MIMIBA-84579 format. One record per atom (N, C-alpha, C): x, y, z. Coordinates in pm, whole numbers, plus 50000, padded with zeros to 5 digits. Example, Ala and Ser with C-alpha at 12.3 -4.5 7.8 and 13.67 -1.06 7.14 Angstrom:
REM residues 2
513194943150780
512304955050780
513204967050780
512854977550708
513674989450714
512905000350787
REM end
This chain:
REM residues 533
500824987950000
500005000050000
500865012650000
501945012150083
502825023650089
503495026049956
503855015049887
504495016549756
503555022949655
502245019449664
501265025449573
501105040349601
501105044249729
500965058349766
502145066549716
503335060549711
504515067749664
504395071849518
503535064949442
503385068149300
502335078949276
501725084149384
500705094249370
501215107849413
500805118249344
501115131949383
499825139949386
499745149849475
498545157949489
498825172249449
497785179049401
497915192949359
496595199949388
496665211549455
495485219549484
495255229049367
494065228449306
493765236249187
492715246749221
493005259449188
492045270349206
491065270349089
489795267849115
488785266849008
487985279748991
488445290449058
487825303449040
486595305349128
485785315149094
484605318749173
483395310849123
482695304449215
481505296449181
480395305949133
479825302949016
478835311848955
477405308948998
477155297149050
475785293549087
475795283949204
474615280949257
474515271549367
474655278249502
474675270449609
474735276149745
476055283349773
477115279849697
478415286149718
478705297149618
477695302549553
477885312849451
478625324849509
479625329749434
480415341049477
481625337449561
481775324649594
482905320149676
483985313849590
485235315149638
486345308449571
486235293349595
486445285349490
486375270849503
487695264549464
488015253649531
489285246549506
488975231749493
489875224649423
489765210149413
491155204149431
491165191749476
492435184549494
492575174549381
493625176049302
493875167149189
494935156949229
494635144149212
495575133349243
496075127449113
497395126949097
497985121648974
498965110449006
499125101748909
500185091648920
501505097648875
502555094448946
503885099248910
504645087948839
505725091648775
506595081348719
507185073048832
507385059948813
508045052048916
509455057148940
509905056249066
511245060949099
512275051549036
513015056648938
513975048248865
515045042648959
515415050449059
516505046149148
516095033849228
514805032649260
514345021749345
513885009549267
513645010949136
512925000349065
513604995548938
514914997548924
515584993248802
515594978048790
515384973048671
515414958648644
516754955548577
517574947748647
518944945648600
519044936848476
517954930248437
518044922348314
518264931448194
517794944048202
518014953348092
519424958848094
520054959048211
521474962348217
522274951648145
521914939048167
522594928048098
522444929447947
521254933247903
521024935147760
521924946047704
522064956947780
522964967747737
524394963047726
524854955247824
526224950047816
526374940047702
525304932747672
525334923647557
525574931447428
524874942747411
525104951347295
526544956447294
527024960547411
528364966247420
529424956047381
529274943747430
530264933347400
530244929847251
529044928747194
528934925347051
529614935546963
529504948246998
530044958746913
531424963546958
531874958847075
533144963947126
534254953547130
534104942347056
535124931947062
536464936847009
536434945246904
537684950246849
538364960046946
537574967747015
538144977147112
538824969647227
538344957447256
538914949747366
540184942347324
540234937547200
541364929147159
542524936947099
542224947447023
543304954746956
544274961047054
543824967847164
544804973347258
545704962747320
545154950647346
545984939947403
547064935747305
546704934247178
547694930447077
548764941147062
548344953747066
549324964647054
550274964647173
549764962247293
550614961947411
551634950547405
551154938747365
552064927147356
553134929647250
552724934547134
553684937247027
554674948247070
554154958647136
555024969547180
556054964947282
555634956247375
556564951247476
557664942747414
557274934947313
558264926247246
559264934647167
558754944247090
559624952347005
560454962047087
559894967347195
560584977447275
561834972147343
561934959047361
563114953347428
564284951247332
564104953947202
565144951747103
565674965047050
566974965147018
567544976846951
567164976246803
567454987046729
567094987346587
567824976546509
569144974746539
569914964446467
569384950546498
569074948146627
568544935046665
567184932446601
566374942946591
565054941346531
565164937346385
566044944446307
566184941046166
566784927146147
567744923646234
568354910346223
567324899446250
566454901846349
565444891846381
564434890346268
564054901746206
563124901146094
563744893545978
565054896445949
565734889745838
565864874845863
566264871145987
566434856946019
565104849546012
564004856646050
562694850046052
562154847745911
562484856945819
561924855845684
562844848745586
564134847345622
565084841445527
564744826945495
564074820245590
563764806045569
562564803645480
561854814345438
560674812545354
560984816245210
560374808945119
560564812344978
559604823444938
559754828444816
558964839844769
557474836644765
557124824544726
555714820844716
555024821344853
555734817144956
555164817345090
554934831645138
555924840445112
555794854445152
554634861145080
554514858644947
553424864544870
552074859444920
551994846344949
550744840645000
550364846945134
551364849045220
551084855245349
550564869545332
551234877145243
550794891045220
549394891445161
549114881945069
547784881545008
546724878445113
547034869045205
546094865645312
545884877645405
546964884945432
546864896645520
545974907345456
546214910145328
545414920245258
543944915945251
543704903045226
542344897945220
541634899445354
542324896145463
541734897245597
541374911645630
542304920845600
542044935045627
540884940045542
540824935645416
539734939845328
538384934945379
538324922245422
537084916745475
536634924445599
537604928145683
537254935645805
536604948945769
537234956545680
536724969745647
535414968945567
535234958245491
534014956945412
532834951945497
533134944345603
532054938445683
531634947145800
532454956645841
532064964945954
530934974445912
530054978046006
528934986845971
529405000245915
528705004945813
529035018045756
528605029045851
529365039745853
528955051445931
527755057845864
526785061745945
525585068545895
525675083145939
525595092145841
525745106345868
524405113645851
524175123245939
523035132245925
523545144945859
523165146845733
523655158545660
522925171245699
521615170445710
520825182145750
519395177645779
518615186645838
517205183745862
516435196945857
515135195845839
514275207745831
513005205145909
512545215245982
511295214746057
510325224945998
509145220345963
508165229145899
507605239145999
507575251645958
506935262146037
505735267345959
504515264646005
503325269345932
503275284645927
502535290045832
502405304545828
501435309245936
501395322145957
500645327646070
499145325746059
498635322045942
497195319545928
496735307946016
497665298846050
497325287146132
497605289446280
498175300946316
498585303446454
497375306646541
497355300746662
496255303146756
496805304946897
496135313346974
496365313947117
495495303247183
495675301447312
494845291647382
493375295847379
493115308847393
491725313547389
491125311847249
491925314547146
491435312747009
491145297946981
491965289247038
491735274847022
490365271047078
490045275947198
488745272947259
487615278947176
487825290947120
486785297147039
486545289346910
487625283946851
487455275546732
486625263146766
486935257246882
486185245346925
484715248846948
484475260447009
483095264747033
482375267646900
483085273846808
482515277446678
482065265146600
482755253846621
482405241646548
481045236246589
480585240046709
479285235346757
479265220746799
480435214746817
480495200446847
480685197546996
480895207947076
481205205747217
480225213347306
479835207147417
479025214347515
479965222547604
479385230647692
480195239647775
481095231947871
480635220447919
481465212548011
482725207547940
482595203147815
483755198347739
484705209847707
484155221547675
484995233147647
485755237447772
485075237247886
485735241148011
486825231148048
486585218348023
487605208148050
488845210647964
488645213447836
489775215947747
490515228747788
489775238747835
490425251147880
491325248348000
490835240348095
491645237248214
492885229248175
492735219948083
493895212148038
494945221347976
494505230547892
495435239647825
496175248547923
495495252948029
496125262148123
497305255848195
497275242848215
498375235948285
499235227548192
499065229148059
499715220347962
501165223747934
501565236247957
502895240647916
502925245747774
501765246047707
501665250847569
501415265947570
502085273147481
501965287647475
500885292447381
500995305147340
499965311547258
500385313547113
501325305247064
501765306646925
501865293246855
501005283946891
501025270846826
500135271146702
500155260246624
499475260146495
498495248546485
497285251646437
496285241346412
495595244446279
495105234346208
494325237046086
492995243546123
492625253946053
491405261146087
490145253046060
490305241645994
489145233145968
488515227846096
489265227946207
488705222746331
487565231546382
487475243946330
486385252646369
485145251046282
485215241946188
484075239846097
483055230546160
481775233346142
480745224046191
480675211146110
481345211045995
481365199045911
482355188745967
482305176645913
483235166145951
484625169245896
485625170145985
486995173145941
487825160645914
487335149145960
488105136745944
487845130545807
488095138345703
487885133445567
489235131345499
489255123045395
490495120745322
490975133645256
490055141845210
490425154445146
491165163545243
490625165145365
491275173545466
492615167645508
492655154445524
493895148045563
494985149845459
494645147745332
495645149445225
496095163945214
495155173245232
495515187445222
496505191345332
496245186945456
497165190045566
498505183045546
498475170445501
499715163045477
500575169945371
499945174345263
500685181145158
501305194145209
500575201345291
501065214145343
502325212245428
502245203545527
503365202245622
504535194345563
504245183445492
505315174845440
506075181645328
505375187245231
506075193845120
506785206445169
506225213045270
506915224645327
508255220845388
508285209745464
509535205245525
510525200245421
510045192545322
510935186945221
511495197645128
510695207445093
511205218345009
512385225145077
512235227745205
513325234145279
514545225045288
514325212045312
515445202645323
516245201845193
515565200345080
516265199344952
516985212344919
516405223544956
517055236344930
518305238145016
518225234345143
519355236045234
520505226645200
520195214445157
521225204145138
521765203644996
521095210744901
521485210144760
521445195944704
520505188044755
520295174444706
519015174244622
519095168144503
517905167044419
517045155244467
515725156344458
514865145044497
515215132044425
515675132944300
516025120844226
517295114144280
518075121344361
519285115444420
518975106444540
517765107344593
517385099844713
517055085544675
517725075944742
517485061844712
516575054844810
516375061044929
515555054745035
514655065545095
513365062445107
512405071745165
511595064545272
511585070245395
510785064645504
509895075745558
508585073345556
507615083145607
506875076645723
506755083945834
505945078845944
504855088945981
503635084245981
502465091946025
501525081946089
501225083746214
500555073246290
499105071046249
498305081846238
496865080246230
496235083246096
496985089246005
496455091745870
497205082945772
496505072845720
497145063045633
496285060645509
496355069745411
495535068445290
496125058245193
495375055445090
495845047344977
495615055344849
496665057844768
498065054344789
498635060744916
499755055344962
500345059545088
500915073745079
501255079045196
501875092245201
503235091945133
503975080945149
505275079945081
505095080344929
504025073944879
503745074544735
503375088744694
502675095844782
502325109744754
503585118344740
504575115844826
505845123144819
506575119844688
506635107144653
507315103044530
506655109344408
505325109644408
504595115544296
504855130544286
504865137244399
505025151944399
506405156044350
507445148844395
508815152544360
509375144644242
508565135944182
508985128044066
510285120644094
510295113544204
511485106144245
511675093944154
512865088244162
513225077644068
512415064844093
512335056543991
511475044743996
511975033544085
513285032944112
513815021944194
514045026144338
513395037044383
513555041544520
512955031144615
513615028944730
513095020144833
512255028544928
510935027044922
510045035645001
509285027445105
509075033745220
508385027245331
507445037345395
506295032445442
505295041045506
504905034545639
505285040645750
505015035245883
503765041745940
502795033645979
501545038846035
501235032746170
500485039946251
500005034746379
501055032846485
502215039246472
503325036646565
503555047946664
502695057946665
502695067846771
503835077746765
504015084646879
504975095746887
506425091146885
506685078346906
508055073346905
508485068546767
507625070146666
507895064446533
509025071546461
509365083946500
510455090946434
511775083546448
512045078346568
513285070746591
513205057346519
512025051146515
511855038546442
512145040646294
511695051946239
511955055046098
513435056846072
514145063446164
515595064946151
516285051346156
515805042646245
516375029146256
516195021246126
515015022246067
514755015345940
515635021145829
515775034245825
516635040545725
518085036145743
518525034945868
519895030245894
520095016145839
519145007245865
519264993445815
519324993145662
518495001345599
518495001945453
519825007645399
520365017445468
521655023145425
522795013145444
522705004945548
523744994645567
523724984545454
522544981845399
522414971845295
522574977545154
522554990845141
522614997245009
523665008345010
524895005244971
525975015044980
525795026944886
526485037844921
526525049744836
525125055344808
524395058044917
522995061944902
522625073044998
521545080044962
520915089745050
519585084045097
519225087445221
517915083645275
517245096045333
515955097245309
515165108245366
514125102145459
514055107645581
513065103545680
512115115145704
510815112545693
509795122945716
508935118445833
508835127045936
508045124046056
506975134746075
505725130446087
504645140246100
503405133646161
502365141946185
501055137146227
500015147146180
498815142246147
497745150746099
496805154346215
496635167246239
495825171946352
494345172246316
493995178646203
492585179946167
491905166646143
492615157246080
492025144246048
491715136346175
492465138946282
492305131346406
491575139346514
490915150246473
490195158546568
488995151046624
488915150646758
487825143446823
486695153046859
485465150746808
484365160046829
483385155746939
483785146647026
482865141347126
483025147247264
482525139747366
482495144747503
483305136347601
483885125247555
484685116647643
485975123947680
486155126547809
487285134847851
488645128447823
488695115147834
489975108447806
490345109447658
489355112347572
489615114047429
489785128747391
489375137847478
489545152047452
490975156747477
491715149247556
493085153347592
493975155147470
493995145647372
494845147847253
494485160547177
493205164447174
492835177047109
493625188747165
493845188547297
494475199847364
495975200547338
496625189347317
498085189147310
498655189147168
498025181747077
498655179646946
498495191646854
499585195046785
499635206546696
500315202746565
500175211546465
500755209046333
502285209346340
502905200146266
504355199946259
504835188746170
506065189946122
506665179746037
508175181846034
508925170946033
510375171646021
510835162545908
511805167145831
512415159145724
513915158545749
514465146445744
515865144145781
516585137345665
517795142245633
518595136545524
519775128945582
519845115945553
520925107145598
521735102245480
522995098745507
523885093745401
524825083345458
525215073645374
526255064145413
527515065845328
527605076745254
528755079245168
529885085445250
531055079245244
532175083845328
532565098145295
532445102045168
532845115645130
531925126245187
530755122245241
529855131845302
530245135145446
531285128545495
531715130845634
532035145545659
532655151945563
533105165745584
531965175645596
530875173245526
529775182945531
528645178545622
528745166845682
527685161945771
527695169545903
526535170445964
526425176746095
526675166646208
526115154546193
526175144746301
526455130846244
526975122246330
527135108046298
526265099946394
525545090246339
524685081746421
525535072246505
525305072346636
526095063946727
525325051646774
524145053646829
523385042346886
521885044546866
521175033446852
519715033346860
519305021846951
518485024647051
517965014347142
516455015547144
515765004647114
514305004647108
513724995247213
512634999747276
511954991847379
510474991247346
509904979247352
508474977347319
507814969547432
506784975447494
506074969147605
504694963947562
504524961647432
503224957747381
502724944347429
503584935847484
503134922947535
502264924347659
502374935647728
501574938347847
500274945147804
499134940147851
497834945147808
497644959747847
498024963547970
497864977348014
498684986847926
499884982747893
500724991047806
500124992047666
499644980847616
499074980447482
497864989747468
497054990547573
495834998447567
495975012347629
497185016347665
497355029247733
497045041147642
497315039747513
496925049647412
496225041647303
494905043247292
494125033747213
493085041047129
493105038546999
492145044746909
490875036146903
489735042646930
488465035446928
487315045546919
486075040246913
484895048946913
484375050447055
483825062347082
483215064347213
481775058947213
481025062047316
479665056847328
478735062047219
479125073347155
478315079047047
478875075546909
479785065746905
480395060846781
481285071346714
481835080446793
482775090346741
484205085546765
485025085946662
486375080546669
487315090146739
488205084646824
489175092946893
490275084446955
491235091147017
492345084447085
492105085047235
491965073547297
491685072947441
492985071947519
493155080847616
494355081347699
494055075047834
494815064647871
494605057847998
495075066548115
494385065248228
494805072548348
496135067248402
496545055348358
497815049548402
498965052648307
498745061848213
499745064148108
501095068348164
501095077348263
502365082148316
503155070748380
502465062248454
503145050848516
503665041048411
502845038048312
503245028748205
504415034448125
504325047348091
505415053748019
506695053648098
506585055948229
507785055848313
508475042448312
507705031548313
508295018148311
509035015748179
508445020148067
509105018347937
510375026747927
510315039047977
511495047847974
512605041948060
512235036948177
513225030848267
513945019248198
513155010748131
513754999348061
514705003947951
514285014047876
515095018747763
516405024747809
516355033447907
517595040247948
518525030848024
517955020648089
518805010748156
519575002548053
518934999447940
519624992247832
520645001147764
520315013947750
521225023347683
522475026147764
522375025747897
523465029847984
524835024247951
524995010947941
526335005547914
526935009947781
526135014747689
526645018847558
527225032847558
526795041247653
527115055547643
527815061247764
527775054547877
528285060548000
529805060248008
530425070048073
531885069948092
532315058648184
533615056048188
534125044248259
533755044348407
533805056148470
533505056748614
532065052248641
531145056648557
529755052448574
529575037848535
530315033548432
530245019448391
530665010348506
531705014448579
532225006148688
531175004648797
530535015648834
529495014948937
528295007048887
527965009048762
526865001748700
527134986648701
528354983048659
528724968948650
528824962548787
529314969848886
529414964349021
528024961149076
527034969249042
525664966449084
525174953349023
525504951348895
525104939048827
525754926948891
527064927648919
527774916448982
527214913449120
526964924149198
526404922249332
525064915049326
524244918849229
522934912649215
523064897849179
524034894649094
524224880749053
524734872249169
525704877849244
526334870049352
525464868849476
524744879649507
523974879949632
522504882749607
522024878449491
520654881849453
519604876249545
519874865149615
518854858949700
519004862649847
520004870649876
520244874150016
519364885550062
519114885850192
518284896650248
518994909950238
520334909650246
521094922050242
520934929150108
520834921149999
520704927149867
519384934449851
518354930349928
517074936949916
517144951249969
518044953550065
518174966850123
519134975650045
519854969749948
520834977349871
520154984149753
520304997249744
519685004549634
520435001949506
519764998549397
520444997249269
521005010749226
522125010549158
522755023049117
522235027348980
521645039248974
521215045148847
522225055848811
522865054648696
523965063648662
523495077748629
524455086748627
524215100748595
524335102448444
523185103748376
523205104848230
523695118348182
523825127848272
524395140748233
525865139348198
526505128548245
527905126048211
528045119448074
526945114148020
526995107147892
526645116047775
525865126747800
525385135247691
525545149947725
525795157647622
525835172247640
524475178647616
523625171847535
522335177747499
521235167247505
520045171547548
518905162647564
517735167747480
517155158947401
515945162047323
514885151647360
514145154547465
513125145447517
511775149147456
511075139447405
509775141847341
508895150947426
508455161947369
507665171947441
506205167647446
505905157647526
504545152347534
503625161547613
504075165347732
503295174347817
504195179547928
503755190047995
504535195648105
504675185648218
503605178248247
503645168448356
504705157748331
504755152548208
505735142148175
507165147648186
507395159648136
508725165648143
509135168148288
508195172548371
508485174748513
508915161848580
508185151048553
508485138248617
509815132548567
510095133948438
511375129148386
512535137048446
512365149948458
513425158148516
513705153948660
512635151148734
512815147048874
513495133448884
513055123948803
513595110348813
515035109248766
515365116048655
516715115148600
517645125848655
517105134048746
517895144648811
518545153848706
517755157648607
518225166548502
518045181048545
518875189748492
518785203948524
517745210648435
517395223048470
516455230548385
517035232548245
518345234448237
518965236448107
518915223748023
519025211948088
518955199348014
517635197847940
516555202548002
515225201147941
514715214147881
515585223747867
515155236647812
514605235347671
515285227647586
514835226047447
513465219347441
513225209447527
511935202447528
510815211647574
511055219147680
510015228247730
509745239547630
510805244447566
510625255047466
509805250047348
510095237847301
509355232147187
507885230147223
507615225447345
506235223647388
505515237047394
506185247147446
505575260347461
505325267047325
506315266347236
506215273547109
505405266047003
505585252746994
504965245046886
503955234546934
503855232447066
502965222047117
503565208247099
502745198047118
503175184247097
503005181146948
504125180846876
504095178046732
504355163346704
504085154746802
504195140346788
505645136146757
505835127546659
507155121746632
508185131846584
507745143646540
508705153546493
509225162646604
508695161446726
509045170946832
510535170746866
511165158946860
512585158246895
513455165746796
512945167946674
513715175646574
513515190546594
512335194946639
512155208946675
513065212546792
513285202946881
514165205346996
515635206446952
516055197746859
517415198846807
517595211746729
516565215946657
516615228846586
516775240346685
516155239146802
516305249346907
517765250346952
518375238846977
519775238747020
520695244746914
520395241946787
521205247646680
520995262746669
519765267246686
519495281646680
520195289046793
520365282346907
521085288147020
522605286647005
523055279546899
524475276946872
525165270146991
524495260247047
525035253247163
525765240347127
525555235347006
526135222346969
527565224546919
528525218646990
529935219846954
530445206646896
531605207146835
532225195146779
532455184846890
532045172446866
532235161746964
531105160247063
530155169647066
529025168647159
528135156847122
527545150847225
526625139647204
525205144247235
524305140747145
522905144847156
522045132347176
521225132647280
520335121447310
518905125447276
518295118647179
516885120547147
516095108847204
515145111947292
514335101747359
512865104047325
512245093947266
510825095047229
510045083147284
508745085147302
507905074547356
506485076747306
505735065647294
504395066747240
503655053647246
502525053047176
501605041747185
502295028547157
501745018247221
502285004747201
502484996247326
503125000047434
503785012947452
505255011547417
505805021647348
507185020947302
507995032647356
509275030147379
510225040647413
511505038047335
511985048247264
513155046447176
514155057847196
515425054147187
516505063847201
517405063547078
517875075247037
518895076146933
519945086046982
521195082546960
522335090847004
523125095346882
523355108446872
524145114246764
525405120546821
526465120646741
527705127746779
527955138746677
528125150946728
528335162346640
529735161646578
529815163746447
531085163146376
531735176846359
531025187346395
531565200946386
530715210246470
531215222146492
530425232246561
529295236646468
528085236546519
526915239846438
526615254846451
526795261846342
526465276146339
524955277846326
524475289846360
523045292546348
522625291246202
521675282346172
521265280146032
520565292645976
520625293845843
519935305045778
518435302845775
518015290045780
516595286745786
516365277545905
515475281945995
515245274646119
513915279646175
513065270846228
511745275346275
511805284546396
512995285646459
513125293646581
513695307546558
514085310846437
514855323146415
514115335746458
512795336146443
512065348346476
511705349646623
512015339146703
511605339546844
512655334146940
513825330246889
514805323346973
515275332047089
515305345247070
515775354147177
514795355147291
513565350447271
512565350847379
512645338647469
513495329247436
513585316847515
514965315547575
515025309247697
513935303247775
513055313747842
511805310547858
510845319747919
510575315848063
511525318748150
511345315648292
511105301048313
509985297848377
509655283748404
508695277948301
508475285448188
507605280848081
506175278348130
505765285548229
504365284248271
503485291448170
502565283848110
501685289848008
500585297848073
REM end
C-alpha cells in the first residue's frame, strides 16, 4: 500500500469563483491526484542492464582485443635495439621462399579487406528541416477554445475541461492548428487529411532539399511515418509523385506507431543504408491534427485535442564516406523498447469509438506510470553503451552484486545504482509530450532546467508535434548555437504500444546558426522563465 501511495502526487487547483449554487460568489478549490513516474532509482530491472552490456560486447570486441595486441607487440619490440630488430626480421623471413611470403601478404590484405568491408558503415546526418506553418494557422489558447466552440460540436462542460487542460499544459499562445477544426462539418475526411499532409510534408521537404542542395532524384531510400492518417496510395507514394522521384527508390510508410515512430523510421533508414551503399535516405516524421480531431464528450479522448499541433520534420541521411566533411552528426546508437506484450501498456493509448460512435484516441489514466516503466527499461539498456568508465564501473558492480547475492536479504536493502546520464550527453531532446511528463522525467533523471530547456521550449512554442518534436528541439539547440564539435545528443521519444526509443548522435563540427530554422524569429525570447503557460 505504501508503495502505491509513493506513485501518487497531489495538487490543489484554484477553480475560480463559483457562479451558481449555494456557494455562489465564493472561491472554490479542488484536489487533483495524479500518478507519478516510478522512481527509477528504486525500481531498476537489472536484466536490461545485461542487455545493454550484451550490445556493448557485441560491438566492442575490436576495442577489447586490439589494445591487448598492441601492448604485447610493443613490449616485444621495445626490448630490442634497431639492429637486433632488423636482424630478427631477416632471420625470421630468410627461411621462407617467395611464394610463401606472397601468399602471406595476400592473406593479410584479404583479411584486412574483409574487416573493412564487413564492419557497419557510418551513417551521417547531413541536415534536417522542421516545417513552420504560416501565421494563418497560429492560435492562442483562447482562440483554440473559440474555434472549438465555433464548430458547435462541444458542450460547455467539454469546452471548460479543454480550457483547464490547456492552462496547465505548458503550451503557449503561438502554436498552429488547421482552421478546419472550427468547421461544423466533419473534418476527418480524406480530402482534409491529404491537404494538411501536403502542406506540412512538402513544406519541410522543400526546405530540406534547398538547404542540402540534394535533388529529389538523388534519394534512394524514403521512410515516412504518420501514425493516424494512412491513405491509399500511401503518404510515401504521395511524396514520390510530387517530387517525381526515381522508379527504383526504396520507400516505406510507417503507420499506427505513435509519437516514438520518428526514431523507428531512423532505425529503418539506417538498416536500409547498411544494405545499400553509396545512398541517400530521407526520413519524414509528422502527424495530421485535423484528420484526428475528436468532436465528442469523452474526457479521456479530449486530451489529445488539447496537446497535438501541426508539425513535420524531414531528415537527410547518408552512408557515403565523402559526406563526412559536410555532415552535421554521425549516428552512434539506437535502442528500442516495446512493452506491447503487456495489456495495460498496449491499451494505454488506444484508438476507438466512444459511446456515440465518434472516433478518437483514448488516453489511459495509468499512462504516466506505464510510460515511466518503458522509459526506465530503455535508458537502463542504453546505459552501458554511452556512459563513461566511472559510471560503467558502478553500473557493472551493481550487476555483479545482484548476481552473487541476489537471494540474500542484504541485497534487498541495497539500492540499485542509476547512473548520471548528464555525464553521457551534452544535449537532451526529450519528446515534448506534456509539462507533467517533462516534470516527472526531470525529477527522476535528476536533470537540470537547462537539460530540458529545448523540450520545454518546443512544447511552449509549437505544442506536441508528435514524432517530429525531437527535431524541433534539436533545431532549438542549433538556433542557440550550443552544439559543439564532439558533443553527444540524446533524442528520447515514447508513444503508443507502449514504446520508448533512444537515438544518440555525435556532432562532427560546431553547428552555426542556420539560415533557415523555425526558431529564428523567436529564439531570443527563450527560455521563458519556468515556461508556465
